[in-house]
C-alpha positions as CSV (number, residue, x, y, z in Angstrom):
1,M,17.9,7.2,-36.8
2,E,14.6,5.4,-36.3
3,L,13.7,4.1,-32.9
4,F,14.1,0.4,-32.1
5,E,11.0,-1.7,-33.0
6,R,10.4,-3.9,-30.0
7,P,9.9,-7.6,-30.3
8,H,7.5,-9.6,-28.2
9,A,8.7,-9.7,-24.6
10,G,10.8,-12.8,-23.9
11,E,11.6,-14.6,-20.7
12,N,15.4,-14.6,-20.6
13,A,16.3,-11.6,-18.6
14,I,19.5,-9.9,-17.5
15,L,19.1,-7.9,-14.2
16,V,21.0,-4.7,-13.5
17,Q,21.3,-3.4,-9.9
18,I,23.5,-0.3,-9.3
19,G,24.3,1.0,-5.8
20,F,24.4,4.8,-5.5
21,K,26.0,6.7,-2.6
22,A,22.9,8.8,-2.1
23,D,20.6,5.7,-1.7
24,A,18.8,5.8,1.7
25,T,18.7,1.9,1.7
26,P,21.2,-0.5,0.2
27,P,20.1,-2.6,-2.8
28,D,18.4,-5.8,-2.0
29,E,19.7,-8.4,-4.5
30,Q,17.4,-11.3,-3.3
31,E,14.3,-9.2,-3.5
32,F,15.1,-8.0,-7.0
33,V,15.6,-11.5,-8.3
34,E,12.3,-12.6,-6.7
35,L,10.5,-9.7,-8.3
36,A,11.8,-10.7,-11.7
37,R,10.9,-14.3,-11.2
38,S,7.4,-13.3,-9.9
39,A,6.9,-11.6,-13.2
40,G,7.7,-14.8,-15.1
41,A,11.3,-13.9,-16.2
42,H,14.1,-16.5,-16.4
43,V,17.1,-14.8,-14.8
44,V,20.2,-15.6,-16.8
45,H,22.6,-13.1,-15.4
46,L,22.8,-10.4,-12.6
47,I,25.0,-7.4,-13.1
48,T,25.8,-5.2,-10.1
49,G,28.0,-2.1,-9.6
50,T,28.4,1.1,-7.7
51,K,28.3,4.7,-8.9
52,T,28.2,8.2,-7.4
53,L,25.3,9.6,-9.5
54,P,23.2,8.3,-12.4
55,E,24.0,9.7,-15.9
56,S,21.3,11.5,-17.8
57,R,21.8,9.7,-21.1
58,L,22.2,6.0,-20.2
59,F,21.7,6.1,-16.4
60,I,24.8,4.0,-16.1
61,G,28.3,4.7,-17.5
62,S,29.3,3.8,-21.0
63,G,31.6,1.0,-19.8
64,K,28.9,-0.7,-17.8
65,A,26.5,-0.3,-20.6
66,E,28.9,-2.1,-23.0
67,E,29.3,-4.9,-20.4
68,I,25.6,-5.3,-20.4
69,R,25.4,-5.3,-24.2
70,E,28.0,-8.1,-24.3
71,Q,26.0,-10.2,-21.8
72,V,22.8,-9.6,-23.8
73,V,24.5,-11.2,-26.9
74,A,26.3,-13.9,-24.9
75,C,23.1,-15.0,-23.0
76,Q,20.7,-14.4,-25.9
77,A,18.6,-12.2,-23.5
78,D,15.3,-10.9,-24.6
79,L,14.9,-8.4,-21.7
80,V,17.1,-6.2,-19.5
81,I,15.5,-5.2,-16.2
82,F,16.9,-2.3,-14.1
83,D,16.2,-2.2,-10.3
84,H,15.8,1.6,-10.7
85,N,13.3,4.0,-12.2
86,L,14.4,5.2,-15.6
87,T,13.3,8.2,-17.7
88,P,11.7,7.5,-21.1
89,A,14.8,8.9,-22.8
90,Q,17.1,6.6,-20.9
91,E,14.9,3.5,-21.7
92,R,14.9,4.5,-25.4
93,N,18.7,5.0,-25.5
94,L,19.4,1.7,-23.7
95,E,17.1,-0.2,-26.1
96,R,18.9,1.3,-29.0
97,L,22.2,0.1,-27.5
98,F,21.1,-3.4,-26.3
99,Q,18.8,-4.1,-29.2
100,C,16.3,-5.7,-26.8
101,R,13.6,-4.5,-24.5
102,V,14.5,-2.5,-21.3
103,L,12.2,-2.4,-18.3
104,D,12.6,-0.4,-15.1
105,R,11.5,-1.2,-11.6
106,T,8.1,0.5,-11.8
107,G,7.3,-1.3,-15.1
108,L,8.3,-4.6,-13.5
109,I,6.0,-4.1,-10.5
110,L,3.2,-3.0,-12.7
111,D,3.6,-6.1,-14.8
112,I,3.4,-8.3,-11.7
113,F,0.3,-6.5,-10.5
114,A,-1.4,-6.9,-13.9
115,Q,-0.8,-10.7,-13.6
116,R,-2.1,-11.0,-10.1
117,A,-5.2,-8.7,-10.2
118,R,-8.4,-10.8,-10.1
119,S,-11.3,-8.6,-9.1
120,H,-12.9,-5.9,-11.3
121,E,-11.6,-3.2,-8.9
122,G,-8.1,-4.6,-8.8
123,K,-7.9,-4.8,-12.6
124,L,-9.1,-1.2,-12.9
125,Q,-6.6,0.0,-10.4
126,V,-3.7,-1.7,-12.2
127,E,-4.8,-0.4,-15.6
128,L,-5.0,3.1,-14.2
129,A,-1.4,2.9,-12.8
130,Q,-0.2,1.4,-16.1
131,L,-1.8,4.2,-18.2
132,R,-0.3,6.9,-15.9
133,H,3.1,5.3,-16.3
134,L,2.7,4.9,-20.1
135,S,1.5,8.4,-20.6
136,T,5.1,9.8,-20.6
137,R,6.4,6.9,-22.6
138,L,4.3,6.8,-25.8
139,V,7.2,7.7,-28.0
140,R,9.3,4.8,-26.7
141,G,9.5,2.1,-29.4
142,W,6.7,3.1,-31.6
143,T,8.0,5.0,-34.6
144,H,4.8,5.0,-36.6
145,L,3.1,7.3,-34.0
146,E,5.4,10.1,-34.9
147,R,4.6,10.1,-38.6
148,Q,1.9,12.3,-40.1
149,K,0.5,11.3,-43.5
150,G,0.9,13.8,-46.3
151,G,0.5,14.2,-50.0
152,I,-2.5,14.8,-52.2
153,G,-5.6,13.2,-50.8
154,L,-3.7,11.9,-47.7
155,R,-3.5,15.0,-45.6
156,G,-5.1,14.5,-42.2
157,P,-6.8,17.0,-39.9
158,G,-3.5,18.1,-38.4
159,E,-3.3,15.8,-35.4
160,T,-0.4,13.3,-35.4
161,Q,-0.9,9.7,-34.4
162,L,1.0,10.4,-31.2
163,E,-1.2,13.3,-30.3
164,T,-4.3,11.1,-31.0
165,D,-3.0,8.4,-28.7
166,R,-2.3,10.8,-25.9
167,R,-5.8,12.2,-26.2
168,L,-7.4,8.8,-26.1
169,L,-5.1,7.8,-23.2
170,G,-6.4,10.8,-21.2
171,V,-10.0,9.8,-22.0
172,R,-9.4,6.3,-20.8
173,I,-7.8,7.5,-17.6
174,K,-10.9,9.6,-16.9
175,Q,-13.2,6.7,-17.6
176,I,-11.3,4.4,-15.2
177,G,-11.3,7.1,-12.6
178,K,-15.1,7.4,-12.7
179,R,-15.5,3.6,-12.4
180,L,-13.2,3.5,-9.5
181,E,-15.1,6.3,-7.8
182,K,-18.2,4.2,-8.0
183,V,-16.5,1.2,-6.5
184,Q,-15.0,3.5,-3.8
185,N,-18.5,4.8,-2.9
186,Q,-19.7,1.2,-2.5
187,R,-16.8,0.5,-0.2
188,E,-17.6,3.6,1.8
189,Q,-21.2,2.4,2.2
190,G,-19.8,-0.9,3.6
191,R,-17.6,1.0,6.0
192,Q,-20.4,3.2,7.2
193,A,-22.6,0.1,7.7
194,R,-19.8,-1.5,9.8
195,K,-19.4,1.6,11.9
196,K,-23.2,1.8,12.5
197,A,-23.1,-1.9,13.6
198,E,-20.2,-0.9,15.9
199,I,-18.0,-3.7,14.5
200,P,-14.2,-2.7,14.6
201,T,-12.0,-3.3,11.6
202,V,-8.5,-4.7,11.9
203,S,-6.3,-4.5,8.9
204,L,-3.3,-6.7,8.1
205,V,-0.3,-4.8,6.7
206,G,3.3,-5.8,6.2
207,Y,6.1,-6.3,3.7
208,T,5.1,-8.5,0.8
209,N,5.6,-12.3,1.5
210,A,5.7,-11.8,5.3
211,G,2.7,-14.2,5.7
212,K,-0.3,-11.9,5.8
213,S,-2.6,-14.1,3.7
214,S,-1.5,-17.2,5.6
215,L,-2.4,-15.5,8.9
216,F,-5.7,-14.3,7.4
217,N,-6.6,-17.9,6.4
218,T,-5.6,-19.2,9.8
219,L,-7.8,-16.6,11.7
220,T,-10.8,-16.8,9.4
221,H,-10.6,-20.4,8.2
222,S,-10.9,-19.1,4.6
223,G,-9.1,-20.0,1.4
224,V,-7.4,-16.8,0.3
225,F,-4.6,-17.6,-2.1
226,A,-1.2,-17.6,-0.3
227,A,2.1,-18.6,-1.8
228,D,5.8,-18.1,-1.2
229,Q,6.2,-15.3,-3.7
230,L,6.0,-11.5,-3.9
231,F,2.6,-9.9,-4.3
232,A,0.8,-13.3,-4.2
233,T,-2.5,-11.5,-3.6
234,L,-3.6,-8.0,-4.5
235,D,-7.3,-7.8,-4.0
236,P,-8.5,-6.8,-0.5
237,T,-10.6,-9.5,1.3
238,L,-12.7,-8.9,4.4
239,R,-14.0,-11.5,6.8
240,R,-15.9,-11.4,10.1
241,I,-14.4,-13.3,13.0
242,Q,-15.5,-14.1,16.5
243,L,-13.3,-13.1,19.5
244,P,-13.0,-15.0,22.8
245,Q,-15.2,-12.4,24.7
246,Q,-18.1,-12.8,22.3
247,Q,-17.1,-9.8,20.3
248,Q,-17.0,-9.6,16.6
249,M,-14.5,-7.8,14.3
250,I,-13.8,-7.5,10.6
251,L,-10.3,-8.6,9.5
252,A,-9.0,-7.1,6.2
253,D,-6.2,-8.6,4.1
254,T,-4.6,-5.9,1.9
255,V,-1.8,-5.7,-0.7
256,G,1.8,-6.2,0.6
257,F,4.2,-3.3,0.7
258,I,7.6,-3.1,-0.8
259,R,10.5,-0.6,-0.8
260,N,10.3,2.1,-3.4
261,L,6.7,1.3,-4.1
262,P,5.7,3.2,-7.3
263,H,3.8,6.3,-6.6
264,D,1.4,5.5,-9.4
265,L,0.5,2.3,-7.6
266,V,0.0,4.1,-4.3
267,A,-2.3,6.6,-5.9
268,A,-4.3,3.9,-7.9
269,F,-4.7,1.7,-4.8
270,R,-5.6,4.5,-2.4
271,S,-9.2,3.4,-2.3
272,T,-8.2,-0.1,-1.4
273,L,-5.6,1.1,1.1
274,Q,-8.4,3.2,2.7
275,E,-9.3,0.0,4.6
276,T,-6.0,0.5,6.3
277,T,-6.5,4.2,7.1
278,E,-10.0,3.6,8.4
279,A,-9.1,0.6,10.6
280,S,-9.3,0.6,14.4
281,L,-6.0,-1.4,14.6
282,L,-3.2,-2.5,12.3
283,L,-1.7,-5.9,12.6
284,H,1.9,-5.3,11.2
285,V,3.0,-8.8,10.1
286,I,6.8,-9.2,10.1
287,D,8.8,-12.2,8.9
288,S,10.8,-12.9,12.1
289,H,13.1,-15.2,10.3
290,D,14.2,-12.6,7.7
291,E,17.6,-11.0,8.5
292,Q,16.4,-7.7,7.0
293,R,13.2,-7.6,9.0
294,E,14.0,-4.3,10.7
295,L,14.7,-2.6,7.3
296,Y,11.4,-4.0,6.0
297,R,9.6,-2.8,9.1
298,E,10.8,0.7,8.5
299,Q,9.8,0.5,4.8
300,V,6.3,-0.5,5.7
301,N,6.0,2.3,8.3
302,M,7.1,4.7,5.6
303,V,4.2,3.5,3.3
304,I,1.8,3.6,6.2
305,E,2.7,7.3,6.7
306,E,2.4,8.0,3.0
307,I,-1.2,6.8,2.9
308,G,-2.0,8.7,6.0
309,A,-2.5,5.8,8.5
310,Q,0.4,6.7,10.9
311,T,-2.1,7.5,13.7
312,V,-3.8,4.1,13.6
313,P,-2.5,1.9,16.6
314,Q,-0.3,-1.0,15.6
315,L,0.3,-4.5,17.0
316,E,3.4,-6.2,15.5
317,I,3.0,-9.8,14.6
318,M,6.3,-11.6,14.5
319,N,5.4,-14.5,12.1
320,K,7.2,-17.7,11.0
321,I,8.6,-18.6,14.5
322,D,8.5,-22.2,13.3
323,L,11.6,-21.5,11.3
324,G,13.5,-20.6,14.5
325,N,13.5,-21.3,18.2
326,R,11.5,-18.3,19.5
327,P,8.6,-19.3,21.7
328,A,5.1,-18.1,21.0
329,G,3.5,-15.4,23.1
330,L,3.1,-11.7,23.9
331,E,6.0,-9.3,24.2
332,P,4.7,-6.1,25.8
333,G,5.8,-2.8,24.3
334,N,7.9,-0.2,26.2
335,G,6.1,3.0,25.3
336,L,8.4,3.6,22.3
337,N,7.7,0.3,20.5
338,P,4.3,-1.3,20.1
339,D,3.3,-4.6,21.6
340,R,4.5,-7.8,19.8
341,I,3.0,-11.2,19.5
342,W,5.3,-14.0,18.3
343,L,3.5,-16.7,16.4
344,S,3.4,-19.1,13.4
345,A,0.5,-18.8,10.9
346,H,1.7,-22.1,9.5
347,T,1.6,-24.2,12.7
348,G,-1.0,-22.1,14.6
349,A,1.4,-21.5,17.6
350,G,0.6,-18.2,19.2
351,I,-2.8,-17.7,17.5
352,D,-4.7,-18.1,20.8
353,A,-2.5,-15.4,22.3
354,L,-3.4,-13.1,19.4
355,L,-7.1,-13.7,19.8
356,E,-7.0,-13.1,23.5
357,Y,-5.0,-9.9,23.0
358,L,-7.6,-8.6,20.4
359,G,-10.5,-9.5,22.7
360,N,-9.0,-7.6,25.6
361,Y,-8.0,-4.7,23.4
362,F,-11.5,-4.1,22.0
363,A,-13.2,-4.7,25.3
364,G,-12.1,-1.3,26.6
365,Q,-11.9,0.6,23.3
366,M,-15.5,1.7,22.9
367,F,-16.5,4.9,24.7
368,Q,-20.1,5.6,25.7
369,G,-20.6,8.9,27.5
370,R,-21.4,12.6,27.2
371,V,-19.3,15.6,26.2
372,R,-19.9,19.3,26.1
373,L,-18.4,21.1,23.0
374,A,-18.0,24.8,22.7
375,P,-19.3,26.4,19.4
376,R,-15.7,26.7,18.2
377,H,-15.5,22.9,18.0
378,G,-18.0,22.7,15.2
379,R,-15.6,20.7,12.9
380,L,-15.2,18.0,15.5
381,R,-18.9,17.9,16.0
382,S,-19.4,17.5,12.2
383,Q,-16.9,14.6,12.2
384,L,-18.7,12.9,15.0
385,Y,-21.9,13.1,13.1
386,A,-20.2,11.8,10.0
387,D,-19.1,8.7,11.9
388,E,-22.7,8.3,13.2
389,A,-21.3,8.4,16.8
390,V,-23.8,10.9,18.1
391,R,-26.8,9.2,19.8
392,Q,-28.4,12.4,21.1
393,E,-27.7,16.1,21.2
394,S,-29.0,19.1,23.1
395,V,-27.8,22.7,23.7
396,N,-27.4,23.9,27.3
397,E,-27.9,27.5,28.7
398,A,-24.2,28.3,28.0
399,G,-24.7,27.6,24.3
400,E,-22.6,24.4,24.4
401,F,-23.4,21.3,22.4
402,V,-24.1,18.4,24.8
403,L,-23.5,15.2,22.8
404,D,-24.2,11.6,23.9
405,L,-21.6,9.5,22.1
406,H,-20.8,5.9,21.3
407,I,-17.4,5.8,19.5
408,D,-14.1,4.0,19.3
409,R,-11.9,5.6,21.9
410,V,-8.8,5.5,19.8
411,R,-10.6,7.1,16.9
412,L,-11.8,9.9,19.2
413,N,-8.3,10.5,20.4
414,T,-7.2,10.6,16.7
415,Y,-9.8,13.3,15.9
416,L,-8.7,15.4,18.8
417,A,-5.0,15.2,17.7
418,H,-5.9,15.9,14.0
419,E,-7.9,19.0,14.9
420,G,-5.2,20.2,17.2
421,I,-7.5,20.2,20.2
422,S,-6.1,19.6,23.6
423,P,-8.4,17.7,26.0
424,D,-8.1,20.7,28.3
425,E,-10.1,22.8,25.8
426,L,-13.2,20.6,26.2
427,D,-15.5,22.0,28.8
428,S,-16.3,19.5,31.6
429,D,-16.9,19.5,35.3
430,T,-14.2,16.9,35.7
431,P,-10.5,17.7,35.4
432,I,-9.1,16.7,32.0
433,T,-5.7,15.2,31.4
434,A,-4.0,14.7,28.1
435,T,-3.3,11.0,28.8
436,S,-6.9,9.9,29.4
437,T,-9.9,11.1,27.4
438,Q,-12.1,9.1,29.8
439,E,-11.7,12.0,32.3
440,A,-12.8,14.4,29.6
441,W,-16.3,13.1,29.6
442,E,-19.2,13.0,32.0
443,Q,-21.3,9.8,32.1
444,P,-25.0,10.3,31.1
445,A,-27.5,9.8,33.8
């Protein structure tokens, strides 16, 4: 039996969302519908259900599959979208049964990203993620790729069309990887220049559609595209802003996060997300009016940990207070939870409190002093040089490195924790405590 020849993708879509007992988080029906609409689909029907475990052949049971097939015919649907990740074989089997195109969650998000990417880097990152996703699905829906010509005068070199396409796909992935590496080097040069100029970077993170771009526009008075839709903006944007105490900082707007974010996308956008990992502070924007805000908060923190930014300090921004009755202002943390600022990016309420907080935060964040490192701390010394934090160095009679430093205090604490170095291990005439690195240093004369 030959594989189903796919038609052009249509807009009438049937959505399928199955809840499994092993799911860590419950299915989000509203988010799934918004994802489909963001991709341009016209949702004609939503089919839900529960199941213990997915089946290997159709992912769903035969009864549920027949129900979906009947709805495809009744609604004249062109597309069936699953809120789950399907294997290539499952997609192929479902397309045979439904006689229409089948798309899984990863394919849906990739399609949205392909529509929203505007910059050269963003387009390359999306294409790389698409090709990685497609590399295991070449046999799906393309029967001519499995045929090898034969007969007198028609015999080829022995490579099937499918093998040729896989080889060309690998070549294209390598080409995009090299181009992205060049772009990443350019971004790294920009980051090093900002470090040298001693300008801290603050990165906006949060669940998609939480209001990051709206807050970015309010703080920077710029015109970054913002809309009430998922993944309204993909490409990172950086702007310099002035703080109340005559300080300057760089504010970075990044792509929004979402639950079950495809790993191919995380890998492809790692260079973009590096703006988050290299930031001095994260502004975690949360939709305070959303009933699932705590769930979304956990999902964002999981992605932050996945990209290696869990050690960067956070300030939670409770946005959209204009939709409720919560007053604007600062809510101090309790040691377990970070500080929170309640505001509205739409009306501007609470923006002054945020700017005042940032001014006070960075006023005491830069350390300028002297430290004595033993020879065994060579890796830390190299890292400090890589950050261009060393202003002067000498070696004393005990063979210790005496470094005059100018560095962000939080970043220094992060390096100590990453290297597994306790402040007590650093040689100093002053007693050292684990809670204050200020006492670990001696001020230069």
